[in-house]
A tleap script that builds the chain and sets N, CA, C and O, in Angstrom:
source leaprc.protein.ff14SB
mol = sequence {
  NMET ASP ASN SER ASN GLU CYS ILE GLY ILE
  THR SER LYS SER GLY ARG TYR GLY GLY THR
  TYR VAL HIE THR GLU ILE ALA PHE GLU PHE
  ALA SER TRP ILE SER PRO GLU PHE LYS LEU
  TYR ILE ILE LYS HIE TYR GLN ARG LEU LYS
  LYS ASP GLU ALA SER ARG LEU ALA ILE GLY
  TRP ASN PHE LYS ARG GLU LEU SER LYS ILE
  ASN TYR CYS ILE PRO THR TYR ALA VAL LYS
  GLU PHE LEU THR THR PRO ILE LEU SER PRO
  GLN GLU MET ALA TYR THR TYR VAL SER ASP
  ALA ASP ILE PHE ASN MET ALA LEU PHE GLY
  LYS THR ALA ALA GLN TRP ARG ASN GLU LYS
  GLY ILE SER VAL LYS ILE ALA ASN ILE ARG
  ASP PHE ALA SER CALA
}
set mol.1.N position { 108.716 118.439 131.988 }
set mol.1.CA position { 107.810 119.390 131.375 }
set mol.1.C position { 106.884 119.930 132.457 }
set mol.1.O position { 106.191 119.175 133.140 }
set mol.2.N position { 106.886 121.208 132.593 }
set mol.2.CA position { 106.028 121.848 133.576 }
set mol.2.C position { 104.709 122.208 132.920 }
set mol.2.O position { 104.653 123.067 132.040 }
set mol.3.N position { 103.666 121.556 133.348 }
set mol.3.CA position { 102.343 121.837 132.806 }
set mol.3.C position { 101.420 122.185 133.962 }
set mol.3.O position { 100.365 121.576 134.140 }
set mol.4.N position { 101.838 123.180 134.748 }
set mol.4.CA position { 101.107 123.521 135.964 }
set mol.4.C position { 99.745 124.139 135.684 }
set mol.4.O position { 98.897 124.196 136.576 }
set mol.5.N position { 99.523 124.605 134.454 }
set mol.5.CA position { 98.220 125.188 134.156 }
set mol.5.C position { 97.147 124.118 133.981 }
set mol.5.O position { 95.957 124.432 134.002 }
set mol.6.N position { 97.547 122.866 133.810 }
set mol.6.CA position { 96.657 121.714 133.683 }
set mol.6.C position { 95.590 121.902 132.606 }
set mol.6.O position { 94.472 121.403 132.735 }
set mol.7.N position { 95.938 122.611 131.566 }
set mol.7.CA position { 95.030 122.804 130.436 }
set mol.7.C position { 95.345 121.776 129.361 }
set mol.7.O position { 96.507 121.446 129.121 }
set mol.8.N position { 94.322 121.285 128.733 }
set mol.8.CA position { 94.513 120.365 127.621 }
set mol.8.C position { 94.780 121.196 126.376 }
set mol.8.O position { 94.018 122.108 126.054 }
set mol.9.N position { 95.860 120.877 125.680 }
set mol.9.CA position { 96.195 121.601 124.459 }
set mol.9.C position { 97.150 122.748 124.664 }
set mol.9.O position { 97.555 123.396 123.699 }
set mol.10.N position { 97.524 123.017 125.918 }
set mol.10.CA position { 98.494 124.074 126.212 }
set mol.10.C position { 99.606 123.469 127.057 }
set mol.10.O position { 99.345 122.816 128.067 }
set mol.11.N position { 100.840 123.688 126.638 }
set mol.11.CA position { 101.993 123.167 127.365 }
set mol.11.C position { 102.975 124.301 127.589 }
set mol.11.O position { 103.268 125.071 126.675 }
set mol.12.N position { 103.478 124.397 128.804 }
set mol.12.CA position { 104.489 125.405 129.119 }
set mol.12.C position { 105.763 124.704 129.557 }
set mol.12.O position { 105.733 123.752 130.338 }
set mol.13.N position { 106.879 125.192 129.041 }
set mol.13.CA position { 108.189 124.665 129.426 }
set mol.13.C position { 109.049 125.839 129.856 }
set mol.13.O position { 109.088 126.871 129.185 }
set mol.14.N position { 109.727 125.680 130.962 }
set mol.14.CA position { 110.608 126.753 131.416 }
set mol.14.C position { 112.044 126.429 131.046 }
set mol.14.O position { 112.360 125.303 130.662 }
set mol.15.N position { 112.894 127.409 131.162 }
set mol.15.CA position { 114.307 127.194 130.894 }
set mol.15.C position { 114.665 127.419 129.441 }
set mol.15.O position { 113.894 127.964 128.651 }
set mol.16.N position { 115.882 126.970 129.123 }
set mol.16.CA position { 116.370 127.131 127.757 }
set mol.16.C position { 115.469 126.356 126.795 }
set mol.16.O position { 115.083 125.223 127.084 }
set mol.17.N position { 115.142 126.944 125.686 }
set mol.17.CA position { 114.235 126.398 124.671 }
set mol.17.C position { 112.819 126.217 125.210 }
set mol.17.O position { 112.025 125.475 124.632 }
set mol.18.N position { 112.511 126.869 126.279 }
set mol.18.CA position { 111.178 126.790 126.848 }
set mol.18.C position { 110.222 127.725 126.134 }
set mol.18.O position { 110.607 128.470 125.233 }
set mol.19.N position { 108.998 127.671 126.547 }
set mol.19.CA position { 107.984 128.530 125.966 }
set mol.19.C position { 106.615 127.957 126.217 }
set mol.19.O position { 106.463 126.954 126.914 }
set mol.20.N position { 105.637 128.587 125.655 }
set mol.20.CA position { 104.268 128.110 125.764 }
set mol.20.C position { 103.825 127.640 124.393 }
set mol.20.O position { 103.916 128.374 123.409 }
set mol.21.N position { 103.350 126.423 124.342 }
set mol.21.CA position { 102.938 125.807 123.090 }
set mol.21.C position { 101.467 125.448 123.189 }
set mol.21.O position { 101.011 124.916 124.201 }
set mol.22.N position { 100.727 125.744 122.123 }
set mol.22.CA position { 99.296 125.455 122.122 }
set mol.22.C position { 98.917 124.709 120.852 }
set mol.22.O position { 99.623 124.761 119.845 }
set mol.23.N position { 97.811 124.029 120.921 }
set mol.23.CA position { 97.260 123.341 119.761 }
set mol.23.C position { 96.868 124.387 118.721 }
set mol.23.O position { 96.518 125.514 119.073 }
set mol.24.N position { 96.927 124.018 117.447 }
set mol.24.CA position { 96.684 124.992 116.378 }
set mol.24.C position { 95.316 125.660 116.488 }
set mol.24.O position { 95.202 126.868 116.279 }
set mol.25.N position { 94.280 124.891 116.812 }
set mol.25.CA position { 92.946 125.499 116.909 }
set mol.25.C position { 92.882 126.540 118.029 }
set mol.25.O position { 92.215 127.567 117.897 }
set mol.26.N position { 93.580 126.265 119.125 }
set mol.26.CA position { 93.608 127.235 120.225 }
set mol.26.C position { 94.342 128.495 119.775 }
set mol.26.O position { 93.926 129.612 120.086 }
set mol.27.N position { 95.439 128.305 119.041 }
set mol.27.CA position { 96.193 129.461 118.540 }
set mol.27.C position { 95.338 130.291 117.590 }
set mol.27.O position { 95.374 131.521 117.636 }
set mol.28.N position { 94.567 129.626 116.730 }
set mol.28.CA position { 93.702 130.365 115.801 }
set mol.28.C position { 92.649 131.168 116.566 }
set mol.28.O position { 92.375 132.319 116.224 }
set mol.29.N position { 92.068 130.570 117.587 }
set mol.29.CA position { 91.047 131.278 118.364 }
set mol.29.C position { 91.658 132.435 119.150 }
set mol.29.O position { 91.051 133.498 119.281 }
set mol.30.N position { 92.858 132.219 119.668 }
set mol.30.CA position { 93.539 133.308 120.362 }
set mol.30.C position { 93.818 134.450 119.391 }
set mol.30.O position { 93.669 135.622 119.737 }
set mol.31.N position { 94.224 134.097 118.175 }
set mol.31.CA position { 94.490 135.118 117.163 }
set mol.31.C position { 93.221 135.890 116.823 }
set mol.31.O position { 93.279 137.099 116.595 }
set mol.32.N position { 92.075 135.212 116.786 }
set mol.32.CA position { 90.829 135.925 116.477 }
set mol.32.C position { 90.420 136.839 117.631 }
set mol.32.O position { 89.749 137.851 117.424 }
set mol.33.N position { 90.826 136.477 118.838 }
set mol.33.CA position { 90.543 137.338 119.985 }
set mol.33.C position { 91.322 138.647 119.857 }
set mol.33.O position { 90.839 139.712 120.243 }
set mol.34.N position { 92.547 138.548 119.304 }
set mol.34.CA position { 93.346 139.759 119.097 }
set mol.34.C position { 92.709 140.611 118.004 }
set mol.34.O position { 92.437 141.794 118.208 }
set mol.35.N position { 92.472 139.995 116.828 }
set mol.35.CA position { 91.756 140.694 115.756 }
set mol.35.C position { 91.465 139.703 114.634 }
set mol.35.O position { 92.225 138.754 114.440 }
set mol.36.N position { 90.378 139.910 113.894 }
set mol.36.CA position { 90.069 139.023 112.767 }
set mol.36.C position { 91.167 139.037 111.700 }
set mol.36.O position { 91.453 138.008 111.088 }
set mol.37.N position { 91.777 140.194 111.481 }
set mol.37.CA position { 92.852 140.283 110.493 }
set mol.37.C position { 94.044 139.428 110.908 }
set mol.37.O position { 94.659 138.750 110.084 }
set mol.38.N position { 94.359 139.473 112.203 }
set mol.38.CA position { 95.484 138.685 112.703 }
set mol.38.C position { 95.196 137.189 112.572 }
set mol.38.O position { 96.089 136.407 112.249 }
set mol.39.N position { 93.951 136.798 112.825 }
set mol.39.CA position { 93.582 135.388 112.676 }
set mol.39.C position { 93.786 134.932 111.231 }
set mol.39.O position { 94.353 133.865 110.993 }
set mol.40.N position { 93.334 135.724 110.275 }
set mol.40.CA position { 93.521 135.369 108.869 }
set mol.40.C position { 95.001 135.299 108.504 }
set mol.40.O position { 95.422 134.426 107.745 }
set mol.41.N position { 95.777 136.218 109.047 }
set mol.41.CA position { 97.223 136.220 108.813 }
set mol.41.C position { 97.847 134.923 109.328 }
set mol.41.O position { 98.644 134.297 108.630 }
set mol.42.N position { 97.490 134.523 110.537 }
set mol.42.CA position { 98.034 133.300 111.144 }
set mol.42.C position { 97.615 132.067 110.343 }
set mol.42.O position { 98.445 131.206 110.053 }
set mol.43.N position { 96.350 131.980 109.988 }
set mol.43.CA position { 95.858 130.818 109.233 }
set mol.43.C position { 96.545 130.729 107.876 }
set mol.43.O position { 96.947 129.648 107.447 }
set mol.44.N position { 96.677 131.858 107.209 }
set mol.44.CA position { 97.306 131.883 105.890 }
set mol.44.C position { 98.750 131.379 105.957 }
set mol.44.O position { 99.168 130.575 105.123 }
set mol.45.N position { 99.498 131.845 106.933 }
set mol.45.CA position { 100.895 131.427 107.045 }
set mol.45.C position { 101.027 129.990 107.549 }
set mol.45.O position { 101.969 129.290 107.178 }
set mol.46.N position { 100.113 129.555 108.372 }
set mol.46.CA position { 100.113 128.158 108.813 }
set mol.46.C position { 99.872 127.237 107.614 }
set mol.46.O position { 100.551 126.221 107.460 }
set mol.47.N position { 98.914 127.592 106.776 }
set mol.47.CA position { 98.640 126.791 105.581 }
set mol.47.C position { 99.841 126.777 104.641 }
set mol.47.O position { 100.151 125.744 104.047 }
set mol.48.N position { 100.513 127.907 104.504 }
set mol.48.CA position { 101.704 127.967 103.656 }
set mol.48.C position { 102.798 127.047 104.196 }
set mol.48.O position { 103.445 126.333 103.430 }
set mol.49.N position { 103.004 127.065 105.508 }
set mol.49.CA position { 104.018 126.199 106.112 }
set mol.49.C position { 103.692 124.726 105.896 }
set mol.49.O position { 104.579 123.931 105.587 }
set mol.50.N position { 102.428 124.361 106.058 }
set mol.50.CA position { 102.023 122.966 105.858 }
set mol.50.C position { 102.183 122.554 104.394 }
set mol.50.O position { 102.575 121.424 104.101 }
set mol.51.N position { 101.879 123.469 103.483 }
set mol.51.CA position { 102.038 123.174 102.059 }
set mol.51.C position { 103.517 122.979 101.717 }
set mol.51.O position { 103.867 122.060 100.977 }
set mol.52.N position { 104.379 123.837 102.251 }
set mol.52.CA position { 105.825 123.699 102.032 }
set mol.52.C position { 106.337 122.380 102.595 }
set mol.52.O position { 107.149 121.700 101.967 }
set mol.53.N position { 105.860 122.025 103.774 }
set mol.53.CA position { 106.273 120.772 104.402 }
set mol.53.C position { 105.852 119.575 103.548 }
set mol.53.O position { 106.629 118.639 103.358 }
set mol.54.N position { 104.636 119.610 103.040 }
set mol.54.CA position { 104.137 118.514 102.210 }
set mol.54.C position { 104.936 118.391 100.918 }
set mol.54.O position { 105.229 117.281 100.474 }
set mol.55.N position { 105.289 119.513 100.316 }
set mol.55.CA position { 106.051 119.443 99.063 }
set mol.55.C position { 107.464 118.923 99.307 }
set mol.55.O position { 108.011 118.210 98.466 }
set mol.56.N position { 108.062 119.269 100.445 }
set mol.56.CA position { 109.395 118.738 100.762 }
set mol.56.C position { 109.344 117.230 100.957 }
set mol.56.O position { 110.238 116.515 100.505 }
set mol.57.N position { 108.315 116.746 101.620 }
set mol.57.CA position { 108.184 115.306 101.827 }
set mol.57.C position { 107.924 114.591 100.508 }
set mol.57.O position { 108.425 113.487 100.295 }
set mol.58.N position { 107.156 115.199 99.631 }
set mol.58.CA position { 106.864 114.586 98.334 }
set mol.58.C position { 108.124 114.489 97.489 }
set mol.58.O position { 108.313 113.507 96.771 }
set mol.59.N position { 108.980 115.486 97.567 }
set mol.59.CA position { 110.231 115.450 96.807 }
set mol.59.C position { 111.079 114.272 97.270 }
set mol.59.O position { 111.676 113.580 96.446 }
set mol.60.N position { 111.137 114.040 98.566 }
set mol.60.CA position { 111.914 112.918 99.089 }
set mol.60.C position { 111.400 111.589 98.576 }
set mol.60.O position { 112.188 110.723 98.196 }
set mol.61.N position { 110.083 111.416 98.561 }
set mol.61.CA position { 109.517 110.162 98.081 }
set mol.61.C position { 109.791 109.995 96.599 }
set mol.61.O position { 110.165 108.910 96.154 }
set mol.62.N position { 109.610 111.064 95.829 }
set mol.62.CA position { 109.815 110.985 94.391 }
set mol.62.C position { 111.273 110.667 94.071 }
set mol.62.O position { 111.553 109.904 93.148 }
set mol.63.N position { 112.190 111.243 94.822 }
set mol.63.CA position { 113.612 110.966 94.608 }
set mol.63.C position { 113.901 109.487 94.840 }
set mol.63.O position { 114.617 108.865 94.055 }
set mol.64.N position { 113.353 108.925 95.906 }
set mol.64.CA position { 113.570 107.506 96.199 }
set mol.64.C position { 112.979 106.634 95.096 }
set mol.64.O position { 113.567 105.619 94.722 }
set mol.65.N position { 111.830 107.025 94.582 }
set mol.65.CA position { 111.199 106.255 93.507 }
set mol.65.C position { 112.061 106.298 92.249 }
set mol.65.O position { 112.278 105.268 91.611 }
set mol.66.N position { 112.548 107.470 91.894 }
set mol.66.CA position { 113.392 107.587 90.705 }
set mol.66.C position { 114.690 106.805 90.880 }
set mol.66.O position { 115.171 106.178 89.936 }
set mol.67.N position { 115.250 106.840 92.069 }
set mol.67.CA position { 116.468 106.084 92.337 }
set mol.67.C position { 116.225 104.587 92.185 }
set mol.67.O position { 117.069 103.868 91.652 }
set mol.68.N position { 115.074 104.122 92.653 }
set mol.68.CA position { 114.780 102.696 92.506 }
set mol.68.C position { 114.576 102.325 91.042 }
set mol.68.O position { 114.929 101.220 90.631 }
set mol.69.N position { 114.008 103.238 90.247 }
set mol.69.CA position { 113.865 102.975 88.810 }
set mol.69.C position { 115.234 102.847 88.150 }
set mol.69.O position { 115.459 101.956 87.330 }
set mol.70.N position { 116.142 103.745 88.517 }
set mol.70.CA position { 117.491 103.704 87.945 }
set mol.70.C position { 118.193 102.417 88.351 }
set mol.70.O position { 118.817 101.751 87.525 }
set mol.71.N position { 118.086 102.073 89.631 }
set mol.71.CA position { 118.730 100.853 90.107 }
set mol.71.C position { 118.133 99.611 89.470 }
set mol.71.O position { 118.829 98.610 89.301 }
set mol.72.N position { 116.864 99.657 89.117 }
set mol.72.CA position { 116.227 98.509 88.479 }
set mol.72.C position { 116.802 98.281 87.083 }
set mol.72.O position { 116.815 97.152 86.592 }
set mol.73.N position { 117.275 99.344 86.449 }
set mol.73.CA position { 117.862 99.205 85.108 }
set mol.73.C position { 119.143 98.378 85.126 }
set mol.73.O position { 119.458 97.700 84.147 }
set mol.74.N position { 119.867 98.429 86.209 }
set mol.74.CA position { 121.144 97.704 86.285 }
set mol.74.C position { 120.933 96.198 86.152 }
set mol.74.O position { 121.563 95.580 85.294 }
set mol.75.N position { 120.069 95.577 86.970 }
set mol.75.CA position { 119.891 94.130 86.793 }
set mol.75.C position { 119.204 93.761 85.483 }
set mol.75.O position { 119.494 92.708 84.915 }
set mol.76.N position { 118.296 94.608 84.990 }
set mol.76.CA position { 117.663 94.262 83.714 }
set mol.76.C position { 118.673 94.333 82.574 }
set mol.76.O position { 118.600 93.553 81.625 }
set mol.77.N position { 119.604 95.259 82.668 }
set mol.77.CA position { 120.671 95.314 81.666 }
set mol.77.C position { 121.522 94.047 81.744 }
set mol.77.O position { 121.905 93.481 80.720 }
set mol.78.N position { 121.811 93.611 82.964 }
set mol.78.CA position { 122.606 92.390 83.135 }
set mol.78.C position { 121.872 91.186 82.552 }
set mol.78.O position { 122.489 90.323 81.927 }
set mol.79.N position { 120.573 91.128 82.754 }
set mol.79.CA position { 119.790 90.026 82.182 }
set mol.79.C position { 119.859 90.080 80.666 }
set mol.79.O position { 120.052 89.059 80.006 }
set mol.80.N position { 119.702 91.262 80.126 }
set mol.80.CA position { 119.726 91.413 78.669 }
set mol.80.C position { 121.072 90.996 78.090 }
set mol.80.O position { 121.131 90.319 77.063 }
set mol.81.N position { 122.141 91.400 78.745 }
set mol.81.CA position { 123.475 91.129 78.215 }
set mol.81.C position { 123.944 89.696 78.438 }
set mol.81.O position { 124.615 89.121 77.581 }
set mol.82.N position { 123.592 89.117 79.587 }
set mol.82.CA position { 124.216 87.848 79.950 }
set mol.82.C position { 123.270 86.651 80.010 }
set mol.82.O position { 123.723 85.510 79.912 }
set mol.83.N position { 121.974 86.883 80.168 }
set mol.83.CA position { 121.056 85.752 80.291 }
set mol.83.C position { 120.247 85.490 79.033 }
set mol.83.O position { 119.739 84.385 78.845 }
set mol.84.N position { 120.121 86.470 78.186 }
set mol.84.CA position { 119.414 86.241 76.931 }
set mol.84.C position { 120.442 86.034 75.830 }
set mol.84.O position { 121.523 86.624 75.847 }
set mol.85.N position { 120.101 85.222 74.916 }
set mol.85.CA position { 121.017 84.942 73.810 }
set mol.85.C position { 120.364 85.364 72.503 }
set mol.85.O position { 119.146 85.534 72.449 }
set mol.86.N position { 121.143 85.533 71.465 }
set mol.86.CA position { 120.555 85.908 70.169 }
set mol.86.C position { 119.606 84.846 69.616 }
set mol.86.O position { 118.828 85.120 68.703 }
set mol.87.N position { 119.671 83.650 70.161 }
set mol.87.CA position { 118.819 82.563 69.686 }
set mol.87.C position { 117.373 82.753 70.149 }
set mol.87.O position { 116.440 82.297 69.487 }
set mol.88.N position { 117.193 83.424 71.281 }
set mol.88.CA position { 115.850 83.579 71.839 }
set mol.88.C position { 115.003 84.533 70.999 }
set mol.88.O position { 115.488 85.541 70.484 }
set mol.89.N position { 113.742 84.187 70.880 }
set mol.89.CA position { 112.798 85.070 70.192 }
set mol.89.C position { 112.433 86.226 71.131 }
set mol.89.O position { 112.686 86.143 72.333 }
set mol.90.N position { 111.845 87.297 70.597 }
set mol.90.CA position { 111.420 88.399 71.474 }
set mol.90.C position { 110.454 87.943 72.572 }
set mol.90.O position { 110.505 88.445 73.694 }
set mol.91.N position { 109.577 86.994 72.247 }
set mol.91.CA position { 108.641 86.491 73.257 }
set mol.91.C position { 109.392 85.736 74.354 }
set mol.91.O position { 109.079 85.886 75.535 }
set mol.92.N position { 110.374 84.933 73.972 }
set mol.92.CA position { 111.167 84.208 74.970 }
set mol.92.C position { 111.988 85.171 75.824 }
set mol.92.O position { 112.164 84.945 77.021 }
set mol.93.N position { 112.489 86.244 75.212 }
set mol.93.CA position { 113.218 87.252 75.982 }
set mol.93.C position { 112.294 87.923 77.001 }
set mol.93.O position { 112.698 88.205 78.129 }
set mol.94.N position { 111.057 88.172 76.588 }
set mol.94.CA position { 110.089 88.782 77.502 }
set mol.94.C position { 109.855 87.883 78.704 }
set mol.94.O position { 109.749 88.366 79.831 }
set mol.95.N position { 109.773 86.565 78.471 }
set mol.95.CA position { 109.607 85.637 79.593 }
set mol.95.C position { 110.794 85.717 80.544 }
set mol.95.O position { 110.629 85.638 81.761 }
set mol.96.N position { 111.982 85.872 79.989 }
set mol.96.CA position { 113.173 85.983 80.835 }
set mol.96.C position { 113.080 87.226 81.712 }
set mol.96.O position { 113.382 87.174 82.904 }
set mol.97.N position { 112.659 88.351 81.115 }
set mol.97.CA position { 112.510 89.583 81.896 }
set mol.97.C position { 111.417 89.449 82.949 }
set mol.97.O position { 111.582 89.906 84.080 }
set mol.98.N position { 110.312 88.829 82.582 }
set mol.98.CA position { 109.209 88.671 83.530 }
set mol.98.C position { 109.654 87.838 84.720 }
set mol.98.O position { 109.394 88.202 85.867 }
set mol.99.N position { 110.319 86.729 84.458 }
set mol.99.CA position { 110.744 85.888 85.578 }
set mol.99.C position { 111.781 86.616 86.425 }
set mol.99.O position { 111.805 86.457 87.646 }
set mol.100.N position { 112.640 87.415 85.790 }
set mol.100.CA position { 113.626 88.193 86.533 }
set mol.100.C position { 112.930 89.224 87.422 }
set mol.100.O position { 113.285 89.377 88.591 }
set mol.101.N position { 111.951 89.922 86.878 }
set mol.101.CA position { 111.209 90.911 87.662 }
set mol.101.C position { 110.444 90.235 88.792 }
set mol.101.O position { 110.344 90.783 89.889 }
set mol.102.N position { 109.906 89.051 88.530 }
set mol.102.CA position { 109.179 88.332 89.578 }
set mol.102.C position { 110.107 87.910 90.714 }
set mol.102.O position { 109.688 87.855 91.870 }
set mol.103.N position { 111.350 87.617 90.395 }
set mol.103.CA position { 112.319 87.292 91.452 }
set mol.103.C position { 112.498 88.507 92.361 }
set mol.103.O position { 112.502 88.375 93.585 }
set mol.104.N position { 112.647 89.691 91.760 }
set mol.104.CA position { 112.775 90.911 92.561 }
set mol.104.C position { 111.512 91.167 93.376 }
set mol.104.O position { 111.585 91.493 94.561 }
set mol.105.N position { 110.358 91.017 92.738 }
set mol.105.CA position { 109.101 91.265 93.444 }
set mol.105.C position { 108.907 90.284 94.597 }
set mol.105.O position { 108.437 90.672 95.667 }
set mol.106.N position { 109.261 89.029 94.389 }
set mol.106.CA position { 109.143 88.043 95.468 }
set mol.106.C position { 110.087 88.398 96.619 }
set mol.106.O position { 109.725 88.268 97.788 }
set mol.107.N position { 111.288 88.842 96.283 }
set mol.107.CA position { 112.250 89.198 97.325 }
set mol.107.C position { 111.803 90.440 98.091 }
set mol.107.O position { 111.946 90.503 99.312 }
set mol.108.N position { 111.267 91.418 97.382 }
set mol.108.CA position { 110.889 92.678 98.023 }
set mol.108.C position { 109.502 92.651 98.646 }
set mol.108.O position { 109.299 93.168 99.744 }
set mol.109.N position { 108.547 92.046 97.942 }
set mol.109.CA position { 107.153 92.150 98.359 }
set mol.109.C position { 106.524 90.821 98.765 }
set mol.109.O position { 105.424 90.794 99.317 }
set mol.110.N position { 107.221 89.723 98.492 }
set mol.110.CA position { 106.680 88.417 98.846 }
set mol.110.C position { 105.611 87.918 97.897 }
set mol.110.O position { 104.880 86.984 98.225 }
set mol.111.N position { 105.508 88.526 96.724 }
set mol.111.CA position { 104.508 88.107 95.736 }
set mol.111.C position { 104.932 88.586 94.357 }
set mol.111.O position { 105.711 89.530 94.223 }
set mol.112.N position { 104.414 87.926 93.345 }
set mol.112.CA position { 104.698 88.351 91.972 }
set mol.112.C position { 103.778 89.510 91.608 }
set mol.112.O position { 102.814 89.799 92.316 }
set mol.113.N position { 104.087 90.160 90.505 }
set mol.113.CA position { 103.254 91.277 90.054 }
set mol.113.C position { 101.842 90.791 89.727 }
set mol.113.O position { 100.863 91.481 90.011 }
set mol.114.N position { 101.742 89.609 89.134 }
set mol.114.CA position { 100.418 89.066 88.796 }
set mol.114.C position { 99.608 88.788 90.063 }
set mol.114.O position { 98.411 89.074 90.105 }
set mol.115.N position { 100.246 88.238 91.087 }
set mol.115.CA position { 99.541 87.991 92.349 }
set mol.115.C position { 99.070 89.305 92.967 }
set mol.115.O position { 97.957 89.387 93.486 }
set mol.116.N position { 99.909 90.323 92.912 }
set mol.116.CA position { 99.555 91.632 93.469 }
set mol.116.C position { 98.367 92.231 92.718 }
set mol.116.O position { 97.433 92.747 93.332 }
set mol.117.N position { 98.409 92.161 91.370 }
set mol.117.CA position { 97.294 92.692 90.578 }
set mol.117.C position { 96.003 91.944 90.885 }
set mol.117.O position { 94.939 92.558 90.965 }
set mol.118.N position { 96.083 90.623 91.059 }
set mol.118.CA position { 94.885 89.841 91.392 }
set mol.118.C position { 94.327 90.249 92.750 }
set mol.118.O position { 93.113 90.370 92.912 }
set mol.119.N position { 95.210 90.463 93.730 }
set mol.119.CA position { 94.763 90.888 95.065 }
set mol.119.C position { 94.070 92.243 95.017 }
set mol.119.O position { 93.076 92.464 95.710 }
set mol.120.N position { 94.596 93.148 94.197 }
set mol.120.CA position { 94.050 94.504 94.114 }
set mol.120.C position { 92.889 94.609 93.134 }
set mol.120.O position { 92.225 95.643 93.065 }
set mol.121.N position { 92.642 93.547 92.378 }
set mol.121.CA position { 91.559 93.580 91.396 }
set mol.121.C position { 91.893 94.418 90.175 }
set mol.121.O position { 91.000 94.984 89.545 }
set mol.122.N position { 93.156 94.499 89.840 }
set mol.122.CA position { 93.603 95.288 88.689 }
set mol.122.C position { 93.769 94.338 87.513 }
set mol.122.O position { 94.521 93.366 87.589 }
set mol.123.N position { 93.063 94.625 86.425 }
set mol.123.CA position { 93.129 93.719 85.276 }
set mol.123.C position { 94.137 94.179 84.229 }
set mol.123.O position { 94.597 93.376 83.417 }
set mol.124.N position { 94.480 95.452 84.241 }
set mol.124.CA position { 95.402 95.996 83.249 }
set mol.124.C position { 96.827 95.917 83.790 }
set mol.124.O position { 97.059 96.159 84.974 }
set mol.125.N position { 97.769 95.583 82.932 }
set mol.125.CA position { 99.152 95.443 83.370 }
set mol.125.C position { 99.895 96.772 83.450 }
set mol.125.O position { 101.117 96.788 83.602 }
set mol.126.N position { 99.179 97.877 83.350 }
set mol.126.CA position { 99.821 99.193 83.426 }
set mol.126.C position { 100.316 99.460 84.846 }
set mol.126.O position { 101.385 100.041 85.032 }
set mol.127.N position { 99.549 99.042 85.836 }
set mol.127.CA position { 99.932 99.288 87.227 }
set mol.127.C position { 101.141 98.432 87.589 }
set mol.127.O position { 101.179 97.234 87.307 }
set mol.128.N position { 102.111 99.059 88.209 }
set mol.128.CA position { 103.350 98.397 88.575 }
set mol.128.C position { 103.423 98.316 90.094 }
set mol.128.O position { 103.216 99.321 90.775 }
set mol.129.N position { 103.709 97.152 90.625 }
set mol.129.CA position { 103.769 96.968 92.079 }
set mol.129.C position { 104.784 97.919 92.707 }
set mol.129.O position { 104.572 98.405 93.818 }
set mol.130.N position { 105.871 98.184 92.011 }
set mol.130.CA position { 106.911 99.054 92.563 }
set mol.130.C position { 106.471 100.512 92.605 }
set mol.130.O position { 106.994 101.288 93.404 }
set mol.131.N position { 105.514 100.899 91.753 }
set mol.131.CA position { 105.008 102.273 91.787 }
set mol.131.C position { 104.201 102.546 93.052 }
set mol.131.O position { 104.037 103.699 93.451 }
set mol.132.N position { 103.700 101.492 93.680 }
set mol.132.CA position { 102.870 101.660 94.868 }
set mol.132.C position { 103.635 101.355 96.148 }
set mol.132.O position { 103.068 101.406 97.240 }
set mol.133.N position { 104.911 101.041 96.020 }
set mol.133.CA position { 105.728 100.753 97.201 }
set mol.133.C position { 106.074 102.057 97.900 }
set mol.133.O position { 106.278 103.084 97.252 }
set mol.134.N position { 106.137 102.013 99.198 }
set mol.134.CA position { 106.523 103.209 99.950 }
set mol.134.C position { 107.915 103.014 100.512 }
set mol.134.O position { 108.429 101.899 100.602 }
set mol.135.N position { 108.502 104.126 100.885 }
set mol.135.CA position { 109.870 104.081 101.411 }
set mol.135.C position { 109.905 103.468 102.777 }
set mol.135.O position { 110.975 103.350 103.373 }
savepdb mol mol.pdb
quit
């Protein structure tokens, strides 16, 4: 990388795919030097690009979350079909599901959902540890 201008925030590269690259604030100030209208044009389109980028990243995360929800249904269905019996009461079946979910949580997060809620100070069982997991 040829940075012979020795400026902070400005980089020049020669050759194929070369060019001059500047930090966004420097580009905005350069645009205002050309004209105030041009500066507003640059800022507006920069914000649009960042917004588009953020929405694309959010879609990826949401897709992974939905996929994990779908995949979670497979083992819970298996528990329902093969580990619970008609003899069990609804409360006993719930215990079976809870222990099954805790096995997954221990494998993935190293803690049960109750331990996670206690650490976070969450008293309501609405919050799900898997909802806060990142990719």
